[in-house]
DRENMI-469974 format. One record per residue: x, y, z of N, C-alpha, C in turn. Coordinates in steps of 0.2 Angstrom, whole numbers, plus 5000, padded with zeros to 4 digits. Layout:
BEGIN
XYZXYZXYZ...
END
This chain:
BEGIN
500449945000500050005000500450065000500250114997500650174996500650215003501250245004501350285011500850345011500650355017500150415017500550485016500250525013500550595011500650635018501150675018501250715024500650765025500450775031499850815033500050875035499650925033499750995035499251015041499451045046499051065051498751125049498251155054497951215052498451275052498951265056499451315056499851325049499851375047500151385040500951375041501151335036501851315035502251375034501951425032502351485031502451535037502151515042502151565048502851575050503051635052503751645054504051605060503651595065503851555070503951475068503551455064503551385062504251375057504351425053504951425049505551425054505551465059506051465064506151395068505551365069505551295072505851245068505751245062505951195057506751205057506951265056507651285056508051255063507751265068508051245075508051175075507551135072507551065072507951035067508151075062508551045057508151015051507551035051507051005046506851055040506651025035506451065029505851035026505451085023504851065019504951075012504751035007504450965008504950905008505550925008506050865007506050815012505850825018505950775023505250735024504850745019504150705020503850715027503950775029503750795036502950805036502650775041501950785043501950835048501450885047501350935053500650915055500650905062500050875065499850915071499250945070498950985076498750945082498950975088498850935094498050915095497650955092496950945093496650895087497050875082496750845077496650765079496050745078495950675080496150625075496350645069496550595064497250565065497350505064498050475066498550495060499150515062499650525058499950455056500450455051500850395049501450395053501550355058502150355062502850335059502750305052503350285049503650345045503350405046503650465043503750515048504250565047504350615053503750655054503650675061503050705063503250765067502950825066503050885070502350895073502250895079501650915083501650985084501151025082501051095083500451105087500251165089499651185093499751165100500351155103500351135110500251195114499651225114499551285117499551285125499351225127499251215134499451135136499551125143499751065145499151015143498551035144498050985142498050965135498151005130498250995123498850945122499350955126499950915125499750845128499350835133499150775136498750735131498250775128497750745123498150715117498650755115499050735109499450675111499750675117500150615119499650555119499050555122498650495122498450465115498350515111498250495104498850455101499350485102499950465098500250405101500150385108500350325111499950265109499450275105499150215101499550195095499950235093500350225087501150215089501350255094502050255095502150215102502750185103502950165110502950225114502750215121502750275125503450305127503950255126504650285127505050315121504650315115504950345109505150415111505750435109506050495111506050545105505750605107505850665102506150725105506050775101506350845103505750895104505750925110505250975112505551045111505251085107505451155106504951205109505151245113504651295116504951365114504451415113504551485112504951485105504751445100505051445094505151515091505751535089505851595085505951655090505851645097505951705101506651705104506951765102507651775105507751765112508151725115508351725122507851675125507351655122506851605125506751535122506951535115506851475112507351425115507051365116507451305120507251245117507751195116507651125114507751085120507351025120507550975125507250905123507650855124507450785123506850765127506350735125505850705129505550645126505350595131505050535129504250555128503950525123503250535122502850535128502950485132502450485138502650535144503150575143503350625147503250695145502950705138502950765135502550825139502050805142501550845145501850885151502450855154502750875160503150935158503350945152503751005150503451075152503851125152503651195153503651235147503351285146503351325141502851315135502351285137501851265132501451335130501451345123501151405120501051395113500751445109500651435102501251425098501851435102502551435098502851365101502551325104502851255106502651205101503151155100503051105095503451045098503350985095503650925097503750885091504450865090504650825084504750755086504450715082504550635083504850605077505450575078505650545072505250485070505350455064504950405062505150335065504650285066504850225068504750175063504950115064504850055059504150035059503850005054503149985054503049935060503549895061503449845066503349875073503549935074503549965081502849995082502449995077501750025078501249975076501149925080500649865079499949885078499749945081499049955081498749975074499249995069499050015062498849965058498349965054498149915049498749905044499049965042499549965037500149925040500249915046500749875049500649805048500049785049499849715047499949695040499849745035499949735028500649725027501049765030501749765029502049705032501849685038502149625041501949565036501349555033501249505029501649505023501749565020502149565014502949545016503149565022503849545024503849465025503349435028503349365029503349325022503049355017502949325010503549335006504049385008504549405004505049355003505549354999506049304998506449285004506549335008506949325014506449315020505849305019505349295024505349235027504649215029504549145033504449095028504849035028504748985023504048955023503748945029503048925029502548965026502549035027502149085024502249085017502849085014503049085007502749025003502648965007502448905004501748905003501348945006500648945006500348964999499748944998499348964992498648974994498249004990497549014992497248944994497348894990497048834991497348794997497948804999498248775005497948795011497748865011497548895018496748905018496448885013495748905013495348875019495548815021495248785027495348825033495948865034496048905040495548965040495348985034494849045034494249025038493948965036493348945039493448925046494048895048494148875055494148945059494548995057494549055061493849085062493449085056492749115057492349075062492449005062492048975067492348985074492948995075493249015082493049085084492949125079492649195081491849185083491549145080490849125082490749095089491249055090491249025097491349075102491849125101491949175106491349225106490949235101490349265102489849225106489749165105489349125108489449125116490149125117490349125124490349195128490149245124490149315126490849335129491349315126492049325129492349385124492349445126492649505122493449495121493749465126494549455125494649405120494249355120494349295115494149315108493549355108493349385102493849425098494149475102494649515099495249475096495449425100495949385097495749345091495149315091494949275085494749315079494549375080494449425074495149445071495649455076496249465073496549405069496449345071496649285067496249285060495649305061495249305055495449355050495649415053495849475048496549455045496949415049497649395046497549355040497049305040496849265035496749305029496249355030496049405024496649435021497149465026497649505023498149455020498249395022498649345019498449325012497749315011497549305004497649365000497549425002497649484999498349494996498849475001499549474999499649434993499449364993499549324988499249344982498649374982498349404976498749464973499049504977499449554975500149534972500349474974500949444971500749414964500149394963499949364957499749424952499649484955499449544950498749544949498249514953497549514952497249564956497349574963497049624967497549634973497349684977497749694983497249714989497549734995497049745000496649814999496949854995496649924994496049914989496149864985495549844980494949814984495149774990494649744994494249804998494649845001494349905005493949945000494249964994493850004989493149974987493249914986492649874984492049874989492249864995491749855000491449925002491949975002491650045004491250064999491350054992490950074987490250044987490249974989489649934990489249964996489549985001489150005007488850075006489250115002488950185001488350174996488450134991487850124986487250094989487350044994486750004996486450045003486750105004486450145010486350215007485850215002485750285000485350325005485050295010484750335015485250365020485850345019486350375024486850425019487050405013487450435009487150475003486550475002486250504997485550524999485050534994484450564995483950514997484150444998483650394999483350405006482850365008482550375014482350305017482450295023482250225027482150235034481550225036481350245043481450185048481450125045481550065049482050015047482249965051482749915048482449875043481749865043481449825037481449865031481349935031481449975025482149965022482649965027483349955024483449895021483249835024483249775021482949765014482349795014481949785007482349825002482649885004483049924999483649884997483949855002484549815001484449764996483949724996483749674992483649694985483249754985483149784978483749804975484249834978484849854975485249794973485249744977485649684975485349654968484649654968484349624962484549664956484549734956484749774951485449764948485949734953486549724951486649654947486149614948486149554944486049554937486349514933486149504926485449484925485149504920484449494919484249424919484649374917484549304917484849264923485049304928485349274933484849244938484949194941484549164946484649194953484049204957484149224964484649184968484749124966485149084970485849084968486049124963486749134961487049164966487649144968488049184973488049154980487549104980487549064987488149024987488549034992489248994992489048914993489348874988489248804989489648774995490148804997490548785003490248795010489648835010489348855016489148785020489148785026488848725030488148715027487948655027487248645024486648685027486648685034486148725037486148795035486748825035486748895033486648905026486848865022486648875015485848865013485548815017484848805016484548865019484748895024484448955027484449015022485049025019485149075014484749065008484649005005484248984999483549005001483248985006482548995008482449065009482949105012482849175013482749215006483149195002483149224995482449214992482249144992481549134989481049164993481049174999480549205003480449285001481049314999481049384998480649394992480549354987480049364981479349324982479249304989478549284990478449204990479049174988478949094988479049064995478549064999478549035005477849025007477748985013477048965016476749035018476149035018475749095021475849105028475949055032476049065039476449005042476649005048477048955051476648895052476048895052475648835053475748785047475748825041475848785035476548745035477048775038477748745038477748685043477348695048477348645053476948585050476448595046476048545043476548505038476948545035477448515030477948475034478148495040478548455043478248385045477648385047477248315049477248275042477148305037477148265030477748235029478348275030478948245028479148195033479048205039479148155044478848085043478148095040477848035038478147995032478448035028478748005022479447975024479748005029480347975032480247905035479647905039479447835042479347785037479047805031478947755026479447735021480047775022480647765017480947695019481047655013481347595014482047585012482347615007482947605005483447665008484047655008484547705011484447775007484447765000484347824996483647864998483147824999482547855001482547895007482847855012482947885019483347955019483947945015484348005014483948065011483548055006483148105003482648135008482248085011481748115015482048145022482648125024482948155030483148225028483448235021483548305019482948345019482448325017481748365016481548385023481648335028481448355035481948415038482548405036483048455039482948525035482748515029482548585025481948615028481448575030480848615033481048635040481448605044481648625050482048695049482448705044482748765043482248825042481748805038481248855036480848875043480748825047480448845054480848895057481548885057481948925061481948995058481849005051481749065048481149095050480549065050479949085052479949115060480349085064480449105071480949155071481249175066481849225066482449205070482549145069483149115072483649085067484249085069484749065064484848985065484748945060484748875061485448845063485948875060486648855061486848875068486648935070486848955077486448915082485748895081485348855085485648785086485848755081486148685081486848695085487248745083487848755087487848755094487348795096487148805103486948735106486548705102486248635105486848585106487248585101487848545102488248555108488348625109488748645115488348625122487748635122487248615127487348545129487248505123487348425124488048405127488548445124489248425127489248435134489048495136489048515144488748455148488148445146487748395150488048325149488348305144488648235143489248235147489648285148490248285152489948285159489448305161489148305168489048225169488648195164488548125165489248085166489748095162490348065163490648075170490648135172490948155179490548115185489848115184489548075189489648005189489747975183489947905183490647895186491047935185491747925188491747935195491247985198491247995205490947935208490547885204490347825207490847765206491347785203491847735202491747685197491347705192491047665186491247695180491347645175491447675168490747685165490747735161490147755158489847695154490247655150489947605146489647545151489747555157489447505162488747515164488647585163487947605165487447585160486847565163486247555158486047615155485647615150485347675147484947715152484547675156484147705161484547745166485047715168485547745173485847815170486047805164486347865160485847915159485247895158484647945157484447985163484547945169484347975175484848035177485548015175486048065176485948125171485748105165485548165160485048215163484548185166483948225169484248265174484748245178485048285183485448335181485748325175486148375172485748435170485148425168484748485166484648535172484648515178484648555184485348575187485848545185486448555188486948585183486848585177487348615172486948685169487348735169487048795166486948795159486448815156486348815149486648885146
END
């Protein structure tokens, strides 16, 4: 990705005091790719370029600037503080670590703080650093494992990381979710780096594409469109997506084949329902379930049973849609609930000094009923 351009603060680069400051610090414009950053500016600078912080009129502004910059720079990164720039007999330079800059004296409209650039690796909070790290890992002198990977070899990792993020969501664990989203983002950046090497696209194409799509599909936010409710937004979203499709395209085009079967079924049914192809009410779907269960009972061959079971599962997914539930999530939570209760049964058997396989079904079932009251859902 291209390096960000030097930023000018609201202070004019031609101001006499600023020219004196640049001279005192041994800097020049524009040859040093210097960023001039106002202490009150909330936008982040690029820490890999030289930075001059101006507007240090008060100690409070210096503290605010320090807090913003410490998200990008190590706290002990040392720079040069200049006070009373251009004032004969008062101008003074001193070395100061970023975390101590607010303790200095002499804050005024003529105070500024120069920070030399740092390496990308020293600023891990920036998205650009992640992109840089991935490019370095894939470079000829990088990591042998990373260099050996292809889109095909790591595609399973993308799915795995997505499921681990879902697990963190299910567990309502913010720290774990943060970590798993980072792992998922790493997979995206790695695929983007591979594509960049192949000359097909890069991370900027990905962000450009999704930003363009978000703006286009939210005219009620970015243009003259109007939407008062979430349902209005959803209806408009589907309308715009339909306009993007080719005239002879199916509504089901674009449903990923590699989705888990429940999730794919849910997406297929949702698209069909969006054009009115659905039962008039939940009762019709429940009746259909009874019909499919009857056909499953009557199935004789393996192929017939597989087909009828598929129909039963398909209708169950439709019931989930009618209940505004996610079938994949519901089953995932059901699996987790079963696992917790089954572990309780195992623990109780061990507490009795018995192997689980030695218990009768009735004994195991009795422990199972206990688990419903002893294990949190």
